[in-house]
C-alpha positions as a Markdown table, in Angstrom:
| # | Residue | x | y | z |
|---|---|---|---|---|
| 1 | Met | 41.4 | 145.8 | 101.6 |
| 2 | Asn | 39.0 | 144.4 | 104.2 |
| 3 | Arg | 39.4 | 144.3 | 108.0 |
| 4 | Val | 38.9 | 140.8 | 109.5 |
| 5 | Gln | 37.2 | 140.8 | 112.9 |
| 6 | Thr | 35.9 | 137.9 | 115.1 |
| 7 | Asp | 34.7 | 137.6 | 118.7 |
| 8 | Arg | 36.2 | 134.1 | 118.8 |
| 9 | Ala | 39.7 | 135.6 | 119.3 |
| 10 | Pro | 40.9 | 138.5 | 121.5 |
| 11 | Gln | 40.4 | 142.0 | 120.2 |
| 12 | Ala | 43.5 | 144.0 | 119.2 |
| 13 | Ile | 45.2 | 145.6 | 122.2 |
| 14 | Gly | 46.3 | 148.6 | 120.2 |
| 15 | Pro | 45.5 | 150.6 | 117.0 |
| 16 | Tyr | 45.6 | 147.6 | 114.6 |
| 17 | Ser | 43.3 | 144.9 | 113.2 |
| 18 | Gln | 43.2 | 141.3 | 114.0 |
| 19 | Ala | 43.8 | 140.7 | 110.3 |
| 20 | Val | 43.5 | 142.4 | 107.0 |
| 21 | Arg | 42.3 | 140.6 | 103.8 |
| 22 | Thr | 43.5 | 141.9 | 100.5 |
| 23 | Gly | 43.2 | 140.1 | 97.2 |
| 24 | Asp | 43.9 | 136.4 | 97.7 |
| 25 | Phe | 45.8 | 136.9 | 101.0 |
| 26 | Val | 45.0 | 137.5 | 104.7 |
| 27 | Phe | 47.6 | 139.0 | 106.9 |
| 28 | Ile | 47.1 | 138.1 | 110.6 |
| 29 | Ser | 48.6 | 140.4 | 113.2 |
| 30 | Gly | 50.8 | 138.9 | 115.9 |
| 31 | Gln | 48.7 | 136.9 | 118.3 |
| 32 | Ile | 49.6 | 136.5 | 122.0 |
| 33 | Pro | 48.1 | 134.1 | 124.5 |
| 34 | Leu | 44.9 | 135.9 | 125.4 |
| 35 | Thr | 41.5 | 134.3 | 125.6 |
| 36 | Pro | 38.7 | 135.7 | 123.4 |
| 37 | Asp | 37.7 | 137.7 | 126.5 |
| 38 | Gly | 41.2 | 139.3 | 126.6 |
| 39 | Glu | 42.4 | 137.4 | 129.7 |
| 40 | Pro | 46.0 | 136.2 | 129.7 |
| 41 | Val | 46.5 | 132.4 | 129.6 |
| 42 | Thr | 48.2 | 131.0 | 132.7 |
| 43 | Gly | 50.6 | 128.2 | 132.5 |
| 44 | Gly | 53.7 | 127.4 | 130.6 |
| 45 | Val | 54.8 | 128.1 | 127.0 |
| 46 | Glu | 52.9 | 125.0 | 125.8 |
| 47 | Glu | 49.6 | 126.4 | 127.0 |
| 48 | Gln | 50.4 | 129.8 | 125.7 |
| 49 | Thr | 51.3 | 128.5 | 122.3 |
| 50 | Arg | 48.1 | 126.4 | 122.2 |
| 51 | Gln | 46.1 | 129.6 | 122.8 |
| 52 | Val | 48.0 | 131.6 | 120.3 |
| 53 | Leu | 47.4 | 129.0 | 117.6 |
| 54 | Thr | 43.8 | 128.7 | 118.5 |
| 55 | Asn | 43.4 | 132.4 | 118.1 |
| 56 | Leu | 45.1 | 132.3 | 114.7 |
| 57 | Lys | 42.8 | 129.4 | 113.6 |
| 58 | Glu | 39.7 | 131.4 | 114.6 |
| 59 | Ile | 40.9 | 134.5 | 112.8 |
| 60 | Leu | 41.7 | 132.4 | 109.7 |
| 61 | Asp | 38.2 | 130.9 | 109.8 |
| 62 | Ala | 36.7 | 134.4 | 110.0 |
| 63 | Ala | 38.7 | 135.4 | 107.0 |
| 64 | Gly | 37.6 | 132.4 | 104.9 |
| 65 | Ser | 40.9 | 130.6 | 105.2 |
| 66 | Gly | 42.4 | 128.0 | 107.5 |
| 67 | Leu | 45.7 | 126.6 | 108.9 |
| 68 | Glu | 46.2 | 124.5 | 105.7 |
| 69 | Gln | 46.2 | 127.8 | 103.7 |
| 70 | Val | 49.0 | 129.4 | 105.8 |
| 71 | Val | 51.9 | 130.4 | 103.6 |
| 72 | Lys | 54.2 | 131.9 | 106.3 |
| 73 | Thr | 54.4 | 132.3 | 110.0 |
| 74 | Thr | 56.8 | 134.3 | 112.2 |
| 75 | Ile | 57.2 | 133.2 | 115.8 |
| 76 | Phe | 58.6 | 135.5 | 118.5 |
| 77 | Leu | 59.9 | 133.8 | 121.6 |
| 78 | Lys | 61.0 | 135.5 | 124.8 |
| 79 | Asp | 63.3 | 132.5 | 125.4 |
| 80 | Met | 64.8 | 130.4 | 122.6 |
| 81 | Asn | 65.2 | 127.6 | 125.1 |
| 82 | His | 61.4 | 127.1 | 124.6 |
| 83 | Phe | 61.9 | 126.4 | 120.9 |
| 84 | Gln | 61.3 | 122.6 | 121.1 |
| 85 | Gln | 58.2 | 123.0 | 123.3 |
| 86 | Val | 56.7 | 125.5 | 120.9 |
| 87 | Asn | 57.6 | 123.2 | 117.9 |
| 88 | Glu | 55.7 | 120.3 | 119.5 |
| 89 | Val | 52.5 | 122.3 | 119.9 |
| 90 | Tyr | 52.9 | 124.0 | 116.5 |
| 91 | Ala | 53.3 | 120.6 | 114.8 |
| 92 | Arg | 50.1 | 119.3 | 116.3 |
| 93 | Phe | 48.2 | 122.2 | 114.9 |
| 94 | Phe | 49.7 | 122.1 | 111.4 |
| 95 | Gly | 50.0 | 118.3 | 111.1 |
| 96 | Glu | 52.0 | 117.3 | 108.0 |
| 97 | Phe | 51.6 | 120.7 | 106.4 |
| 98 | Arg | 54.7 | 122.9 | 106.9 |
| 99 | Pro | 54.3 | 126.6 | 106.0 |
| 100 | Ala | 57.5 | 128.7 | 105.6 |
| 101 | Arg | 58.5 | 130.1 | 109.0 |
| 102 | Ala | 60.9 | 132.3 | 110.9 |
| 103 | Cys | 61.5 | 132.1 | 114.7 |
| 104 | Val | 63.3 | 134.8 | 116.6 |
| 105 | Glu | 64.1 | 135.5 | 120.2 |
| 106 | Val | 63.0 | 138.9 | 121.5 |
| 107 | Ser | 63.7 | 140.7 | 124.7 |
| 108 | Arg | 60.1 | 141.3 | 125.6 |
| 109 | Leu | 56.6 | 140.8 | 124.3 |
| 110 | Pro | 53.3 | 142.6 | 125.0 |
| 111 | Lys | 51.8 | 141.7 | 128.4 |
| 112 | Asp | 55.1 | 139.9 | 129.2 |
| 113 | Val | 53.9 | 136.7 | 127.5 |
| 114 | Ser | 56.3 | 134.0 | 126.3 |
| 115 | Val | 55.2 | 133.7 | 122.6 |
| 116 | Glu | 53.7 | 135.6 | 119.8 |
| 117 | Ile | 52.9 | 134.4 | 116.3 |
| 118 | Glu | 51.8 | 136.2 | 113.1 |
| 119 | Ala | 50.8 | 134.6 | 109.9 |
| 120 | Val | 50.1 | 135.2 | 106.2 |
| 121 | Ala | 47.6 | 132.8 | 104.4 |
| 122 | Ile | 45.8 | 132.5 | 101.2 |
| 123 | Val | 42.0 | 132.6 | 101.1 |
| 124 | Lys | 40.2 | 129.4 | 100.3 |
| 125 | Asn | 38.8 | 129.1 | 96.7 |
| 126 | Ser | 41.1 | 131.9 | 95.5 |
């Protein structure tokens, strides 16, 4: 197993890695809407989702993968009423590709953000 680390996404805010690559897979820890400098993104759920997916994209790139290689995502929402707004941003990032996905409402997320997304992807040329 190899730890994946990039300065183009926020550093872990706890005792975990941004991602771990093992074999042909990379497992990306849940990303919240922080800039690479660790600052929370201001704005609504659309802006937050955009930052989360940008973070995921940067970590995937550092792991030798990409959004088109994502097998599964899990979305954690503070309010399921934001489901459609998150879907619209999510669809722009993934285009026609549709990885498997789960989406659940949770009572609270780190730093009181509105959305967190984790992902599992295969590594390119594997």
